[in-house]
C-alpha positions in Angstrom: 123.2 91.8 117.1 121.4 93.0 120.2 120.6 96.3 118.5 119.0 94.5 115.6 116.9 92.4 117.8 115.8 95.4 119.7 114.9 97.3 116.5 112.9 94.4 115.1 110.9 93.9 118.3 110.3 97.7 118.6 109.0 97.8 115.0 106.7 94.8 115.4 105.3 96.1 118.7 104.4 99.5 117.4 103.1 98.4 114.0 100.3 96.5 115.7 99.0 99.6 117.5 99.5 101.8 114.5 97.4 99.4 112.4 94.7 99.3 114.9 94.6 103.1 115.1 94.3 103.4 111.3 91.4 100.9 111.4 89.7 102.9 114.2 89.8 106.1 112.2 88.6 104.3 109.1 85.7 102.7 111.0 84.7 105.9 112.5 84.5 107.6 109.1 82.7 104.5 107.6 84.7 104.5 104.4 88.2 103.3 103.3 89.3 106.2 101.1 91.9 108.7 102.3 90.7 111.2 99.7 87.2 111.5 101.2 88.4 112.4 104.7 88.2 116.1 104.1 84.5 115.9 103.1 83.2 114.0 106.1 85.6 114.9 108.9 83.9 117.3 111.4 84.9 119.0 114.6 83.1 116.4 116.7 85.3 113.6 115.3 88.4 115.6 116.4 87.3 115.5 120.0 86.5 111.8 119.8 89.8 110.9 118.2 92.1 113.1 120.4 93.1 110.3 122.8 94.0 108.0 119.9 95.9 110.9 118.3 98.3 111.0 121.2 98.9 107.2 121.1 99.3 107.4 117.3 101.8 110.2 117.5 104.0 108.6 120.1 103.9 105.3 118.2 105.0 107.2 115.1 107.9 108.7 116.9 108.9 105.2 118.2 108.4 103.7 114.7 110.6 106.3 113.1 113.4 105.4 115.5 113.7 109.0 116.6 114.9 110.2 120.0 113.9 109.4 122.8 113.2 106.0 121.2 116.4 105.6 119.1 117.8 102.3 120.4 119.5 101.0 117.3 122.0 104.0 117.4 122.0 104.2 121.2 124.4 101.3 121.7 126.9 102.6 119.1 127.2 106.1 120.5 130.7 105.5 121.7 131.9 105.3 118.1 129.4 107.8 116.7 127.1 105.2 115.0 126.3 105.8 111.3 128.9 108.6 111.1 131.8 106.1 111.1 130.1 103.0 109.6 129.0 104.8 106.4 130.6 107.7 104.6 129.5 110.4 102.2 126.8 109.0 99.9 125.7 106.1 102.0 125.3 108.2 105.1 123.4 110.9 103.1 121.0 108.2 101.9 120.4 106.9 105.4 119.9 110.5 106.7 117.4 111.4 103.9 115.6 108.1 104.4 115.1 108.8 108.1 113.7 112.2 107.4 111.6 110.9 104.6 109.9 108.5 107.0 109.2 111.5 109.4 107.7 113.4 106.5 105.5 110.5 105.5 104.2 110.0 109.1 103.5 113.7 109.6 101.5 113.8 106.4 99.6 110.6 107.3 98.9 112.0 110.8 97.6 115.2 109.3 95.5 113.3 106.8 94.0 110.9 109.4 93.3 113.3 112.2 93.2 116.9 110.9 92.4 116.8 107.2 90.7 120.2 107.0 93.9 122.0 108.0 96.3 119.7 106.1 99.1 122.2 105.5 99.1 123.8 108.9 98.8 120.5 110.8 101.5 118.8 108.8 104.0 121.6 109.8 102.7 121.4 113.4 103.4 117.6 113.6 106.8 118.0 112.0 107.6 120.7 114.7 106.4 118.2 117.4 108.7 115.5 116.0 111.7 117.9 116.3 110.5 119.1 119.7 110.3 115.6 121.2 113.7 114.8 119.8 115.3 117.8 121.4 113.5 117.9 124.8 113.2 114.3 126.1 115.9 112.0 127.4 116.2 108.5 126.0 113.8 105.9 127.4 115.0 102.6 128.7 114.3 99.8 126.3 112.2 97.7 128.7 110.0 100.7 129.5 109.5 101.3 125.8 108.2 97.8 125.3 106.1 97.9 128.4 104.6 101.2 127.2 103.6 99.5 124.0 102.3 96.1 125.2 100.8 97.2 128.5 99.5 100.7 127.7 99.2 101.5 124.0 98.0 98.1 122.8 95.2 97.5 125.3 94.0 101.1 124.8 94.2 100.7 121.0 92.2 97.4 121.2 89.6 99.0 123.4 89.2 102.1 121.2 89.0 99.8 118.1 86.1 97.9 119.7 84.5 101.2 120.9 84.8 102.8 117.5 83.4 99.7 115.9 80.4 99.8 118.2 80.0 103.6 117.4 80.2 103.0 113.7 77.6 100.3 113.8 75.2 102.4 115.7 75.8 105.6 113.8 75.4 104.3 110.3 72.7 101.7 110.8 
């Protein structure tokens, strides 16, 4: 029960900052079509959006429930988690679903922030997902929520307002 409550609060916390970041990038490009990003995305926008890329990527790792933010499996490590609760087909579907979410977020990250090098950047972000999983220890849950609500969310709101101001001045 405690694991479910933690997972829901973690999801809700990071979905807010992810939504604000998507709005920031869309406002900065002044259109709402993902297919046109390649046409109008320039190198100057990469420099402007780099701070928000870091927040976006760490929020994606937390949203994917990957290590070091894997709290739903963290409590059940003594009995090996999904390995004993589900067998064969069910476990395979859960495993494929988790990696499907990672693939989706890496493609979305490449599309939002580096659309001119979509193939290279998508492999690069997938490598970063794996690197973070293998190199960093698990966060404490309270530090994860503090990271979101006191660091990522205020910066996301500030950048949203800043990009809104820039988009109004650039395109008027």
